[in-house]
N, C-alpha and C positions, 0 to 999 in steps of 0.2 A: 579169796581177798582176807589177809589178815587185819587186824585192828591198827595197826600202824599204817598199813597202806590205806585203810579206809579213812582215818583221820587225815592223812596226807591229801588225799583226793578230796574229802570236804574242805580243807583248808584251801587248796587252790581254787575250788570253786567259789567260795565266799570271796576270796582276793579278785578273781576274774570278774565277780559280780559288781564289784566296786571300782576296778582300775583296770579291768581288761576286757574278756569277752568269752563267752561259753562257746563260741563257733571260731575257727580258725580262717581268719580272713587274709592273712600274711600274703599268701601266693598270689591271690586276686589282687590285692593292693599294689603288690610289686608289678602286676602287669600293667595297672591301669597308671599308678603313680609312679612308677620306677622306684619305690621305696616301700618297705612295709609300715610305715607310718604315713597314713593320709593326709592330705592337705585340702581344705574345704575349697570349692571353686571360687573365682570371682563372681560378682553378680553378674556381669555380662555374659560370661560362659555357661552359668548355671541357666539363666532366664532363655538362652538360645537352645538349650537342650531340654527343655521340660515335656515331660510326658503328659498325656490327657488329664490324668487325675490331679496332677500338681497344678495345672492350668486352670482346673475347674475351680480346686480349693483356693486359689489365689483371687480368683474373679469374686467367688462367694465372700471372701476374707475382704476384699477392698469394698465391697457393696455394705457389708454388715459394719465394717470400721467406720465408714461415711456416714452410716446411720446413727452410730454411736457418738461421733462428732457432732452430728447435728442436735443430737439429744443433749449433749454437753452444752452446745452455743444456746439452747433454749433455757438449759438449767440455769446456766450464768446469768442469761438476761432476767429471767425471773428472779433471781437472788438480788441482783441489783435493783430492780424495781420494788420487790417486797419486804427485803430485810433491811430495816432501818439501823439497826446498831451495829456500827462498824466492826467492832471485834468480832462478835458473833458471824457476821457475813463472811470475815475473811478465813474464819476456821471451817465454814460451810463451803465457801468455794473451793479451798483445798480438797476437801473430800469428795466435792462433786467433780472434780478434775481426774480423780484416781481412773476410773473406768477409760476415759479418752486417752490418758497418758499411757496406760497399759496397753491399752489396745492398738494405739499408734506404733508403739515400738515392737510389739509382736508381729504386727504386718509388716514393718521395715525388716524384721528379721525373716521374714518368709521371702522377701525379694533378695536378701542379702546374707546368705548363709555364715559369713565369716564373722558377723557383729551379734550372733544370738547370745554370746555370753554377756557382753556389754549391755545388750537390751536388758537381759534378765537381772543383772546386778543393779541396773538404775531402776527398775520397776520394783525389786526387792526392798532397796533403799527407800522408795517412794512410800511403800506400804509400812516402813517401820517407823518413818516420821509420822505417818497417818495414825498410827497406835497413840502417839503423843499429842497429836492434835484433836483426837475423839475424847481424850481427858481434859484438853484445855477447853473444849466446848461445853463439857460437863459442868467444869468450874466456874466457867461463865454464867451458865444457864441458873447454877445454884448459889452465883455469888459469891464464890470462894470457900475454901476448906473450912473457915471458921463458922461461917454461915451453915453449911452442910452438916457441921458437928452439931451446932446448936439444934437445927432442926430434927435431926435423927435421933438426937438425945431425948427429943421430946416424946418420941415414940418407943423409947427404951430400946433402940435398936443397937445390933452389935456388928463387928465386923465379920464378913462371912468369907473365911477363906478355903471353904471346901467349892472350890470352882476348878474348871479345866484350866490348865492341861494337869494338874497334880491331884485332883480331888479323888480319882480313882487309887491313888497311891497311897494317899493319907487320909482314909475314909473318917477318922475319929479326931481331926484336928479341932482343938476349941474354938469357940468364937472370942476373940478378944474384944476388949472394951473399945468403944469409939473414941479415939483421941485425935487431936489436930496432928500431933506429931506422927502417927501411925498412918494417918492420909497422906501425910507428906511424904513418909517412907514408899508408900506406894506409887506416888507419882515419880519418886526417883527411880523407883524400879522400871517404870515405863519409859522415862527419860533416858536411861542409860543404854537402850536398845539401840536408836538410831546412831546415838554416839559410836558405839561398838560396831554397828553396821558399816558405817562410813570407814572407819578404819580397816575393817575386812574388806571391803570393797576396793580400797585403794591397793590394798597388798594383793588380791585376787588378780586385779588388771596386770599389775606389775609381773606376777607369776605367769598368767596367761600369755601376755603379749611376748615375754621373753621367752618362755619354754615352750608354749603350745600345748600339745598333748602329751609333753614329758612332765608336765606340771599337774596331771591329773590326780596323782596320790596326794602331792603337796595341797592341792585344792580341797580335796575330801577332808584332809586333817584340820585344814583352816575352818572349814564348814563346821566340823565337829566342836572346834574350839569356840566358835561363835553360838553354836546351838543354845547353849545355857544362858545366854545373855538374851537372845530371842525369847526363849520360854519364860524366862523370868519377866520379860516386859508383858508377855501375854498373860502371865498370872496376875501381875500387878494390875492390868487393865481390867482384867475379869473380877477382880476382887473389889476395885472400886465401883464398877458398874452393878454388880450383884448387890452391893452392900446399899446403893440409895436406889435400886430398881423400883422400889414401892414408894418413892417419895412421890407425893402428889404433884407437885411443881412440875415434875418431868413429863407427866401424862400428856398434857396439851403440846408439848414439843414433839412427841413422839421420838423420844431420844432412843429408845431401846431399839426402835425399828432402824434407826441410823447406824447404831453399833452393831447389830445384827448383820447387816448387809456389809458391811466391812469387815466383820470378824468370818464370815462364811467366805467370802470374797478372798481374803487374804489365805485362809485354811486350804481352800481348792487350789489357789495360785501357788502356795508354798509345798504342797504336796505332789503338784504334778510334775515338777522337774525331777525328784527323784524315782517316781514311777516310770515315766517315759526313758530315763536314763538306764533303770533296771531292764525294761522292756526291750531296750536296744542292745544291751549286753548278753541278754540271754537269747537273742537271735530272731526276735519277733520281726525286724526289718531287714533280716539277712545281713550282707555286707553293705547295705545302702542302695541309692539308685545310683549306679556307676557309670551309665551313659552320660550323665550329668556331672560326674567326679564328685557326687554326693556321699560322703562316708556314712556308716551306720547311724552314729550319734547325730550328726547334723540332719539325716533323715528322720529320725526320731524328734528332732526338736522342732522339725519342720511343721510336724503335725501336733506339737504341743502348743506352738504359737499360733496354729489354726484354732485350736481348742480354746485358747487364751482369748482371741478376737471374738469367738461366740460367746464366751461365758461374761465377756465385759458388756456385751450388748445385753444380754438377759440382766445383769445387774442394773444397767441404766434403766431399762423397761420397768424392773421392779422399783426402782427408787421413783421413777415418775408415776407410778400407780400408787404407792403407799405413802408419798411423802408430797402430795398436793398442797399447794398453799393455802387453800380453805380448810385443809386436816391437821396442819401442823403449825404451831405459834412460833416456830423458827422464822416463818414468813410473817412477822407482826403485821406489817400493813394491811395484808390481805385478810389475815385471820381474823383480826380484831374489826375489820369491816363488816364480816359475816356474823362474828359473835362479839358485839358491842359489850357485852357482860363480862366478857373475859379481857377488857384492858387493865384489869386491877393485876394480872400476872406480873407484868414488866413493873407495874408501879410499886406493888408490894416490895418486890425484889429490890428496887432502887431506894424505897424508903428505908427498908431493913439496912441497906448500905449505908445511908446517910446517918441513920442512929448509931451504927457501929462506929463510922469515922470519927464521930462527934464525942462518942464514948472514948 
């Protein structure tokens, strides 16, 4: 094999890894679908032709998702009972609904293969909004960016820019001085992510429902175009959290725990999609489960959604264990009843806010 042939083979492999397949299923699909381009089955046909492994997976997913929703209901009731600050409560409620929301859409996708793409896009969009919500919660706890800069300046702190996802690429970045406008810039970096993601979601849905599998290359290009926006938002979020992570006022709230749970959950969810996509295209799932007319990609995403349901339950359990009302000042009513000496947490913040507003 000469160099030109080798490069051509590598090129074909790379293209097929993202927009085709390493295995040839054209003949199989032609026999089953009467077309080389497969069409996912309706929910009625799919559910009536399930093999035992799929039935067991769906039963387990239903039980696990129900437990996630039950934990979510408990979390919401506790939030309404023990979080008295209305603004803070709304932010925490949004974050608490992340696992039930994502788990529910993943389970629905397991029953209805044709909507997996819609479910993924909506869940991804929910996560992108969550990045901004977690920063809004931070600013609410520290009483705004002006107060945060003032408190961090007393510690001679600087902005830490050596954070994921760019810390490994730029290890020698300097630490800029802490200024209000720079904090605002980081906030804007995070805020642009859900805005760009909303546009990308709408365009992706138009392409998918109009062209189906024929839009696969266009969707990959669109994801690639939107990727810098996502990375920039994650970077801005990490900069803000890393910069204020040692602030004494955040410790009682266990804010870093809340951030890490969302951060890890989002990272796993975001990486799952390309991983299962590549596994399908290299032939791990063959040509799919053809008895139910489920193509290889939809077969792959069925198991991806199953994994998402399990992960959502793990996140719900972790948040239940790590963010108990008596351990986090987010639940100010319960926390202060156990630690009366900590009532000064919110009172000191509100007094500082009053003095700054008068000034």
